[in-house]
N, C-alpha and C positions, 0 to 999 in steps of 0.2 A: 692368496686367492688365485684360482686357476683362470687362465685366459680361455674363454669359451669360443673364440672365433675359429679355432681349429678343432673344436669338439666333434666327435663322430656320434651323431644322434641316431638312435634306433627306435623303432616301434615294434610292438608285439606282432608276431605273425597272426595273432587272432584279430588284429585290426582290419585286415582285408583291404579292399579298395574303396573305402567309404569317404574319400575326399580329404583325408587328413585329420579327421576329428578324433585325435588320439592323444595320449600322453607319450612323450618321447623321453628317452633316457640317454645319458652319456656318462661313461666312466671318467672320473677325474684323476689326474696324476697325483693329487694329494690324498689318495685313498678314500675317495668318497664318490657319491653319485650326484648328478645334476638331473633335475626333472623339469620339463616344461610342457606347455600346451602347444600341440602342433599347429593349431589355428593362429597362434600368436608367437611365431618363432623369434621375434625381437622383443617379446614381452618379458615379464619377470621369470626368473629361474630360481627354483628351490634347490639349495645345496644341502645334501644329507651326508653326515659322516658315515663311514663304512660300517661301524658297529651298529648304528641305528638302522641303517639300511638292511643289514643282516637280520636284525630283530623284526623288522617290518615284514621281510620275506618269510621268516619262520611263522609269524602270525597268520599271514595269508595262506600258507600251505597247511597249517593246522586247522583252518576254518574259523579262526577267531572272529572274522568279520562277516561270516555267512548270514548272521541274523540281520545285518543291515540291508540286505537285498530282498528280504521277504516281507 
């Protein structure tokens, strides 16, 4: 399991300056991604294997989730 104390967390450039109400991501050395709520930096972290993260990104880009926002 990766030690997240030195993780480099990033937010989307689309987040703007809204006070931190965003999802943050960090690449893990074990070839995965970590996801957290920026409002709770010491709260739970979701760890996602790289293959599943890639599938999630492909689904986002292809519009698979677009019906969830309408």
